[in-house]
C-alpha positions as CSV (number, residue, x, y, z in Angstrom):
1,M,20.1,26.3,-9.8
2,S,20.8,29.4,-7.8
3,V,22.7,29.5,-4.5
4,L,19.5,30.4,-2.7
5,G,17.7,27.2,-3.7
6,P,19.6,24.9,-1.2
7,L,19.6,27.5,1.6
8,W,15.9,28.2,1.1
9,F,15.3,24.4,1.4
10,W,17.2,23.9,4.6
11,Y,15.5,27.0,6.1
12,Q,12.1,25.5,5.3
13,V,13.3,22.3,7.1
14,F,14.4,24.4,10.1
15,L,11.0,26.0,10.3
16,L,9.3,22.5,10.2
17,L,11.6,21.1,12.9
18,T,11.2,24.0,15.2
19,S,7.4,24.5,14.8
20,N,5.4,24.2,18.0
21,T,3.2,21.4,16.6
22,F,6.2,19.3,15.7
23,V,8.3,19.9,18.7
24,S,5.5,19.4,21.3
25,S,4.7,15.9,20.0
26,R,8.1,14.7,19.2
27,R,10.7,16.8,21.1
28,K,12.1,14.1,23.3
29,N,12.3,11.5,20.7
30,Q,13.6,13.8,18.0
31,Q,16.5,15.1,20.3
32,E,17.8,11.5,20.7
33,T,17.3,10.2,17.2
34,L,17.0,12.9,14.5
35,T,20.0,12.5,12.2
36,S,20.9,13.9,8.8
37,V,22.2,11.2,6.6
38,E,25.7,12.3,5.7
39,K,27.1,12.4,2.1
40,S,28.3,9.0,1.3
41,T,29.5,6.7,-1.4
42,I,26.8,5.2,-3.8
43,Q,26.3,2.3,-1.3
44,S,25.4,4.0,1.9
45,H,25.2,2.2,5.2
46,N,22.5,4.4,6.6
47,K,19.3,2.5,7.0
48,F,15.7,3.1,8.1
49,G,14.1,-0.2,9.1
50,T,15.1,-2.8,6.5
51,F,15.2,-0.4,3.8
52,Q,18.6,0.9,2.7
53,M,19.2,4.5,1.5
54,A,21.9,5.6,-0.6
55,S,22.9,8.9,-2.1
56,H,25.6,11.4,-2.8
57,I,23.4,14.1,-1.5
58,P,22.6,14.5,2.2
59,H,19.1,13.3,2.8
60,L,17.2,14.4,5.9
61,I,15.6,11.5,7.8
62,I,12.9,12.4,10.3
63,P,11.9,9.3,12.4
64,D,8.5,8.6,14.0
65,C,6.5,10.3,11.3
66,D,3.2,9.7,9.7
67,H,1.0,10.5,6.8
68,I,-0.4,13.7,8.6
69,L,3.1,15.2,8.9
70,F,4.0,14.2,5.4
71,E,0.9,16.0,4.0
72,K,1.4,19.1,6.2
73,T,5.0,19.3,5.1
74,A,4.1,19.1,1.3
75,L,1.2,21.5,1.6
76,A,3.3,24.0,3.4
77,N,5.8,24.0,0.6
78,P,3.8,23.7,-2.6
79,H,6.5,25.4,-4.8
80,S,9.6,23.5,-3.6
81,F,11.6,21.1,-5.8
82,Y,12.7,18.6,-3.2
83,R,11.2,15.0,-3.2
84,M,9.8,13.2,-0.2
85,N,8.9,9.5,0.7
86,L,7.4,8.1,3.9
87,I,9.0,4.6,4.4
88,Q,8.4,2.5,7.4
89,G,7.4,5.5,9.6
90,Q,10.3,7.6,8.6
91,L,10.2,10.9,6.5
92,E,13.0,11.2,3.8
93,I,13.5,14.6,2.5
94,V,15.7,14.9,-0.6
95,P,16.9,18.4,-1.4
96,P,17.0,19.5,-5.1
97,S,20.0,18.6,-7.0
98,P,21.4,19.0,-10.5
99,V,20.4,16.3,-12.9
100,F,22.7,15.3,-15.8
101,S,21.3,16.3,-19.0
102,E,21.1,12.8,-20.4
103,T,19.2,11.6,-17.4
104,D,16.9,14.5,-17.7
105,E,16.3,13.7,-21.3
106,A,15.7,10.0,-20.5
107,E,13.1,10.9,-17.9
108,S,11.4,13.2,-20.3
109,N,11.2,10.4,-23.0
110,I,9.9,8.0,-20.5
111,I,7.0,10.4,-19.4
112,A,6.3,11.2,-23.0
113,D,5.9,7.5,-23.9
114,V,3.5,7.1,-20.9
115,V,1.5,10.2,-21.8
116,I,1.1,9.2,-25.4
117,W,-0.2,5.7,-24.5
118,C,-2.5,7.2,-21.9
119,R,-4.1,9.7,-24.5
120,A,-4.6,6.8,-26.9
121,N,-6.3,4.7,-24.2
122,E,-8.3,7.2,-22.2
123,N,-11.1,4.7,-21.8
124,L,-8.6,2.5,-19.7
125,V,-6.9,5.3,-17.7
126,G,-8.0,6.9,-14.4
127,H,-4.7,8.8,-13.6
128,H,-1.2,9.1,-14.8
129,G,1.6,11.0,-13.2
130,G,5.3,12.1,-13.2
131,S,8.1,12.4,-10.7
132,Q,6.2,15.1,-8.5
133,G,3.4,12.8,-7.5
134,A,3.1,10.3,-4.7
135,Y,0.7,7.6,-3.5
136,T,-0.3,6.4,0.0
137,L,0.1,2.7,-0.1
138,R,-1.8,0.1,2.0
139,D,1.3,-0.5,4.4
140,G,1.3,3.1,5.2
141,N,4.3,4.0,3.0
142,I,4.0,7.1,0.8
143,L,6.1,6.8,-2.4
144,G,6.6,8.8,-5.5
145,P,7.7,7.1,-8.8
146,D,9.1,8.7,-11.9
147,A,6.2,7.7,-13.8
148,S,2.9,5.9,-13.1
149,V,-0.5,4.8,-14.4
150,V,-3.6,4.1,-12.4
151,L,-6.1,2.3,-14.4
152,R,-9.8,3.4,-14.3
153,T,-11.1,0.6,-12.0
154,R,-8.7,1.4,-9.2
155,W,-9.1,5.2,-9.7
156,N,-12.8,5.2,-9.8
157,A,-13.0,3.5,-6.5
158,L,-11.5,6.5,-4.8
159,S,-13.4,9.4,-3.3
160,I,-13.0,12.9,-5.0
161,S,-11.2,14.3,-2.0
162,D,-8.9,11.3,-1.9
163,R,-7.8,11.9,-5.5
164,R,-6.7,15.5,-4.9
165,R,-3.7,14.8,-2.5
166,F,-1.8,11.6,-2.1
167,P,-4.4,9.1,-3.1
168,H,-4.7,5.8,-1.1
169,V,-4.1,3.6,-4.1
170,A,-1.4,1.5,-5.6
171,P,-0.8,2.3,-9.3
172,N,-1.2,-0.5,-11.7
173,F,2.2,0.5,-13.3
174,V,5.3,2.3,-12.1
175,I,8.6,3.2,-13.6
176,E,11.8,4.1,-11.6
177,L,14.7,5.6,-13.5
178,R,18.0,5.2,-11.4
179,S,19.8,8.5,-10.9
180,A,23.6,8.9,-10.1
181,G,22.5,9.5,-6.5
182,N,21.0,6.1,-5.8
183,S,22.5,2.6,-5.8
184,P,21.0,-0.3,-7.6
185,Q,20.1,-1.8,-4.2
186,Y,18.1,1.3,-3.3
187,V,16.2,1.1,-6.4
188,H,15.6,-2.6,-6.0
189,R,14.3,-2.3,-2.6
190,K,12.0,0.4,-3.5
191,M,10.6,-1.8,-6.4
192,L,9.9,-4.5,-3.9
193,L,8.0,-2.0,-1.7
194,W,5.9,-1.0,-4.8
195,I,5.1,-4.5,-5.7
196,N,4.4,-5.8,-2.2
197,A,1.9,-2.9,-1.9
198,G,-0.1,-3.9,-4.8
199,V,1.5,-2.5,-8.0
200,E,1.0,-5.0,-10.7
201,E,4.0,-4.1,-12.9
202,G,7.0,-2.0,-12.1
203,I,10.0,-1.3,-14.4
204,S,13.2,-0.1,-13.2
205,I,15.8,1.4,-15.6
206,D,19.4,1.6,-15.0
207,R,21.1,3.4,-17.7
208,I,24.3,4.1,-15.4
209,S,25.4,0.5,-15.1
210,N,27.6,-1.0,-17.6
211,P,25.9,-2.4,-19.7
212,P,22.5,-0.7,-19.1
213,T,19.9,-2.9,-17.5
214,V,16.2,-3.0,-17.2
215,R,14.1,-5.0,-14.7
216,I,10.4,-5.8,-14.9
217,Y,8.9,-6.6,-11.5
218,S,5.6,-8.4,-10.8
219,F,4.0,-10.5,-8.0
220,D,3.7,-14.3,-8.4
221,A,0.5,-15.3,-6.8
222,S,1.6,-19.0,-6.9
223,T,4.6,-18.5,-4.6
224,S,3.5,-15.2,-3.0
225,N,6.8,-13.6,-4.0
226,V,7.9,-10.6,-5.9
227,V,9.6,-11.8,-9.1
228,W,11.6,-10.0,-11.7
229,Q,13.2,-10.5,-15.2
230,E,16.5,-8.6,-16.1
231,F,17.2,-7.5,-19.6
232,V,20.5,-6.2,-20.7
233,N,20.5,-3.2,-23.1
234,P,17.1,-4.1,-24.6
235,Q,15.9,-2.3,-27.7
236,T,12.3,-2.1,-26.5
237,V,10.3,-2.9,-23.4
238,T,6.7,-4.2,-23.6
239,S,4.2,-3.9,-20.7
240,R,2.1,-6.9,-19.8
241,V,-0.3,-4.6,-17.8
242,L,-0.8,-1.6,-20.2
243,P,-2.0,-3.2,-23.5
244,G,0.1,-2.1,-26.5
245,F,2.6,-0.1,-24.4
246,I,6.1,-0.3,-25.8
247,M,9.0,1.8,-24.8
248,D,11.8,2.5,-27.3
249,M,14.8,2.1,-25.1
250,R,17.2,3.4,-27.7
251,R,16.0,6.9,-26.6
252,I,16.3,6.2,-23.0
253,L,19.4,4.0,-22.5
């Protein structure tokens, strides 16, 4: 990554925060509450609402935001490499950071497995995506997974215009790969958000822990709770939502 990358990112953030539209509507509140989350240990004590954020990388947290500001920020920076989430009314902006080659390879293998399954089951699939996509969920949060599949029934219920940006739909299936910048608690809370918003099955992969672990999350209608199963260093992982989808974890863990 070039030196100009991070400088360009923070310059774009500066333009956002000093724009007339943003300042006129939020000047007083932002002066009091706008904070940049400092570089921390894996388990950060910075929180927004009940959702704990953890990172080695400084994240910018902008309070009192909504989906309109989220979309404006994304559309104004179509070629940027940072990632954004909107969680409980707070915009989380994560600047680009180096990714270890093994993590990068693992993510590529995950996406490859998803794409191969989707191409073999085109009659079932409405949409599939990688880490640059995001979804607007029914609770107002906008989250981006590392991989996702929306089956045709859910996807076809959306208007054409809704499909083009951050569709108002919960994917049927998501995968989150823990990076070195996120704690297990951070990933776990994000998985709870996914499932509570209507995702049928979520898989979190932690190849950093010793031993590596995989959790499969779902919603238990009988108890109205999110439940999960944990597997230690599994050889394969089989989906219960995508028929016949099996990940070879030896290429990922």
